[in-house]
matplotlib code that plots the C-alpha trace (Angstrom):
import matplotlib.pyplot as plt

x = [-20.4, -23.5, -25.7, -29.0, -31.7, -30.6, -33.0, -31.3, -28.1, -26.8, -22.9, -21.1, -18.7, -15.2, -13.7, -16.0, -15.4, -17.2, -15.9, -18.5, -21.4, -23.7, -25.7, -29.0, -29.3, -31.5, -30.5, -29.3, -27.0, -24.0, -21.7, -18.5, -15.9, -14.3, -11.3, -9.6, -6.6, -8.4, -8.6, -12.3, -12.4, -15.7, -17.5, -20.3, -22.5, -25.3, -25.3, -22.4, -20.9, -18.7, -15.9, -14.8, -11.7, -10.4, -8.4, -9.8, -12.8, -13.7, -16.2, -16.8, -19.1, -20.9, -18.1, -15.6, -13.9, -12.3, -9.7, -9.6, -7.1, -9.4, -6.6, -6.2, -10.0, -12.2, -13.6, -17.1, -19.1, -22.1, -24.8, -26.4, -28.4, -31.7, -30.1, -30.3, -26.8, -25.7, -22.4, -20.5, -17.7, -15.0, -13.0, -9.6, -8.4, -4.8, -5.2, -7.4, -4.8, -2.2, -4.5, -5.4, -1.7, 0.1, 3.4, 3.9, 2.0, 1.8, 3.7, 1.0, 0.8, 4.5, 5.9, 6.8, 9.9, 8.8, 5.7, 4.8, 1.4, -1.7, -4.8, -7.2, -6.8, -9.6, -9.7, -10.7, -13.3, -12.0, -13.5, -12.1, -13.3, -16.3, -16.9, -15.4, -18.5, -20.9, -19.7, -20.2, -23.4, -24.6, -23.5, -25.7, -29.0, -27.5, -26.2, -26.8, -23.6, -21.3, -18.5, -15.1, -13.4, -15.2, -14.7, -10.7, -10.8, -12.5, -10.8, -7.1, -9.1, -9.6, -6.3, -4.8, -6.9, -6.0, -2.3, -2.9, -4.8, -3.0, -3.2, -1.3, 1.5, -1.2, -2.9, 0.5, 0.9, -2.5, -2.5, 1.1, 0.0, -2.1, 1.2, 3.2, 4.0, 3.9, 0.3, -1.3, -4.8, -7.2, -6.4, -3.0, -3.2, -5.3, -3.0, 0.1, -1.8, -3.3, -1.3, -0.2, -1.5, -4.0, -7.8, -10.2, -10.3, -6.3, -6.6, -9.6, -7.2, -4.2, -6.7, -7.9, -11.3, -14.1, -14.8, -18.3, -16.9, -14.0, -16.6, -18.7, -15.7, -14.4, -17.9, -18.0, -14.4, -14.4, -18.1, -17.3, -17.1, -13.6, -13.6, -14.5, -12.4, -9.4, -9.9, -10.2, -7.4, -5.2, -6.7, -5.9, -2.4, -2.2, -3.3, -0.5, 2.1, 1.2, 1.8, 4.9, 7.0, 7.3, 7.2, 5.4, 1.3, 1.3, 4.1, 2.1, -0.7, 0.9, 2.8, -0.7, -2.3, -3.7, -2.8, -4.6, -4.1, -7.3, -9.0, -7.1, -7.6, -11.2, -11.9, -9.6, -11.6, -15.0, -13.5, -11.5, -13.2, -9.8, -7.8, -4.6, -2.7, -4.8, -5.0, -1.3, -0.8, -3.6, -2.4, 1.1, 0.6, -0.9, 2.0]
y = [-14.7, -16.0, -14.3, -15.0, -12.6, -9.8, -7.1, -4.8, -5.3, -3.0, -3.1, -1.1, -2.7, -0.9, -2.5, -5.5, -6.7, -5.7, -2.6, -1.7, -3.4, -2.3, -5.0, -4.4, -7.6, -9.1, -10.7, -13.8, -13.7, -14.8, -15.2, -16.7, -15.1, -16.6, -17.7, -15.2, -13.0, -10.0, -7.9, -7.1, -3.6, -4.1, -1.1, -1.6, 1.2, 0.1, -2.9, -4.8, -8.2, -11.2, -12.1, -15.9, -18.0, -21.0, -19.6, -16.2, -14.3, -10.7, -8.3, -5.2, -2.6, 0.1, 2.6, 0.1, -1.5, -5.0, -5.4, -9.3, -11.1, -13.4, -15.3, -17.8, -17.5, -19.9, -16.7, -15.9, -12.9, -13.7, -11.8, -13.3, -10.2, -8.9, -5.6, -5.3, -4.8, -2.3, -3.1, -1.6, -3.6, -2.3, -4.8, -4.7, -6.7, -6.8, -6.8, -3.6, -2.0, -2.3, -0.9, 2.1, 2.9, 2.0, 3.5, 3.0, 0.7, 2.7, 2.1, 0.3, -2.7, -3.2, -5.7, -4.9, -6.8, -7.0, -8.9, -11.4, -13.3, -11.2, -12.2, -9.7, -6.1, -4.2, -0.7, 1.4, 4.2, 6.6, 10.0, 10.5, 6.9, 7.4, 10.4, 8.4, 5.9, 8.4, 9.4, 5.9, 6.0, 8.7, 7.0, 4.1, 6.4, 8.0, 5.6, 7.7, 10.2, 7.1, 6.7, 5.0, 8.5, 9.1, 5.0, 5.2, 8.5, 6.6, 3.7, 5.9, 7.9, 4.7, 3.5, 7.0, 6.9, 3.4, 4.5, 7.0, 5.4, 4.1, 0.4, 1.2, -1.4, -4.3, -3.0, -2.9, -6.6, -7.4, -5.3, -6.0, -10.3, -9.3, -8.6, -11.4, -14.3, -16.7, -17.1, -19.8, -19.8, -22.6, -24.2, -24.1, -26.2, -28.8, -29.3, -29.5, -32.1, -34.3, -37.2, -37.1, -39.3, -36.4, -36.5, -33.9, -32.8, -32.2, -30.3, -28.1, -27.3, -26.5, -23.8, -22.6, -23.5, -25.7, -29.1, -28.0, -24.3, -26.4, -28.6, -25.7, -23.6, -26.7, -27.6, -23.9, -24.1, -27.7, -28.5, -32.0, -33.1, -33.4, -37.0, -37.8, -35.2, -36.4, -39.7, -39.2, -37.4, -40.0, -42.8, -41.0, -40.4, -44.2, -45.2, -43.1, -44.2, -48.2, -47.6, -45.4, -46.9, -50.5, -49.8, -52.3, -51.4, -51.6, -48.6, -46.9, -47.1, -45.5, -42.7, -41.7, -41.0, -44.4, -46.3, -49.3, -51.9, -53.6, -50.2, -48.9, -52.2, -51.6, -48.0, -48.3, -51.3, -49.4, -46.4, -48.2, -51.5, -53.4, -54.3, -52.2, -55.5, -56.1, -52.4, -52.5, -55.3, -54.8, -51.0, -51.7, -54.5, -52.0, -50.1]
z = [4.1, 5.2, 7.2, 9.3, 10.1, 7.7, 7.7, 5.2, 2.9, 1.0, -1.1, -3.1, -5.4, -6.7, -9.7, -9.8, -6.4, -3.0, -1.5, 1.0, 2.7, 5.1, 7.2, 9.4, 11.8, 13.9, 16.7, 17.2, 14.2, 13.0, 10.2, 8.6, 7.0, 3.7, 3.4, 0.8, 0.3, 1.8, 4.9, 5.9, 8.5, 10.4, 12.1, 14.7, 14.0, 16.4, 18.7, 19.4, 18.7, 19.7, 17.3, 17.6, 16.0, 17.2, 20.1, 20.5, 21.5, 21.8, 22.3, 20.0, 21.1, 19.2, 17.7, 17.9, 14.8, 14.1, 11.4, 10.0, 8.0, 6.2, 4.7, 7.5, 8.4, 10.5, 11.9, 13.0, 14.2, 16.7, 19.2, 21.4, 22.8, 21.8, 20.5, 17.0, 14.9, 12.3, 10.7, 8.1, 6.4, 4.1, 2.2, 1.2, -2.0, -2.8, -6.7, -6.2, -3.7, -6.3, -9.0, -6.8, -5.5, -9.0, -7.8, -4.4, -2.0, 1.3, 4.1, 6.0, 3.8, 4.0, 6.2, 10.1, 10.7, 14.6, 14.9, 12.2, 13.3, 13.9, 12.2, 14.0, 15.9, 17.4, 16.9, 19.9, 19.2, 17.1, 16.2, 12.8, 11.9, 13.1, 10.7, 8.1, 8.5, 8.7, 5.1, 4.0, 5.3, 3.4, 0.1, 0.9, 1.3, -2.0, -4.4, -7.4, -6.1, -6.2, -8.9, -8.9, -8.4, -4.8, -3.9, -4.6, -2.4, 0.3, 0.2, 0.4, 3.1, 5.2, 5.0, 5.8, 9.0, 9.9, 9.6, 12.1, 14.9, 17.9, 17.0, 14.1, 14.7, 14.9, 11.6, 9.8, 10.6, 9.6, 6.1, 5.1, 4.9, 2.1, 0.3, 2.0, -0.2, 2.8, 3.4, 1.9, 0.2, 0.9, -2.6, -2.0, 1.1, -0.3, -3.0, -1.1, 1.5, -1.3, -0.8, 2.5, 5.4, 6.7, 7.4, 7.0, 10.5, 10.1, 6.8, 8.5, 11.2, 8.7, 7.0, 10.5, 10.0, 11.8, 10.4, 9.2, 7.7, 5.9, 4.4, 3.2, 1.7, 0.1, -1.6, -2.7, -4.5, -5.7, -5.9, -4.2, -1.2, 0.5, 1.0, -2.6, -4.2, -2.1, -2.7, -6.7, -6.9, -5.1, -7.2, -10.4, -9.5, -8.3, -11.8, -13.2, -11.1, -12.0, -15.5, -15.3, -12.3, -11.1, -7.6, -5.8, -5.3, -1.6, -1.8, -4.5, -2.4, 0.2, -1.8, -2.7, 0.8, 1.4, 4.5, 3.8, 1.1, 0.8, 0.9, -1.8, -3.8, -3.4, -4.1, -7.3, -8.6, -8.0, -10.2, -12.8, -12.9, -12.6, -9.5, -9.6, -10.5, -13.3, -14.7, -14.5, -16.9, -19.1, -20.1, -20.0, -22.7, -24.6, -24.6]

ax = plt.figure().add_subplot(projection="3d")
ax.plot(x, y, z, "-o")
ax.set_aspect("equal")
plt.show()
């Protein structure tokens, strides 16, 4: 996540991954969520915030909380009022949950057949959750008292509290998505669409991100721009196909996601310093 105007940031890890974070923000602030197989529970200790995704807009006020599935993200939280904000975030990672509940993953993480698609739920002001957050703040203030055993208890405690709120059905849908196999990660979506005729806007849409967030996320994962990475992958595949198949060059270009032969030939020449035809005859002659 990237924050603007952070006055104070503290985090506590469990088994090497971020578990709880406390962020004090100065307005106006905003942050984007990463696309990852995790869920985030956000509690508004002070101030309020607006939650925004493509087709969703919510207000979260003090002492209210939000549970988000970050798998299909493209979500952002921001605040434009002049009130300072303080947020505590608890993150659920599937592998850590599996480790903590070694025998049986709690019911709340198991798919509920009724509802299937929900990526966020607002949890109303719940007294027990409020007390729980106060206990986390106590540990942020006294880090020397923190150890893995306590953190495991804290993780189990929030799972228990969430499973007892009136919003339990929505919570179950969100958390069970962490363990269901049909949610695709960012990389899987890219790999699945490398050679289809899709543009960057359509890819961003498939990952539920705005184009700018998509490009940022892409750069982070692949260390390259989407256009450059995809073009290279397509050219590499075309080069392979030129040698192993005797399909027409036009068909190969199309199969690799190029819809314009001239553009394909030019890009190919730039990368391999040969036209597709010459590349094919030169390397096939060597065979």
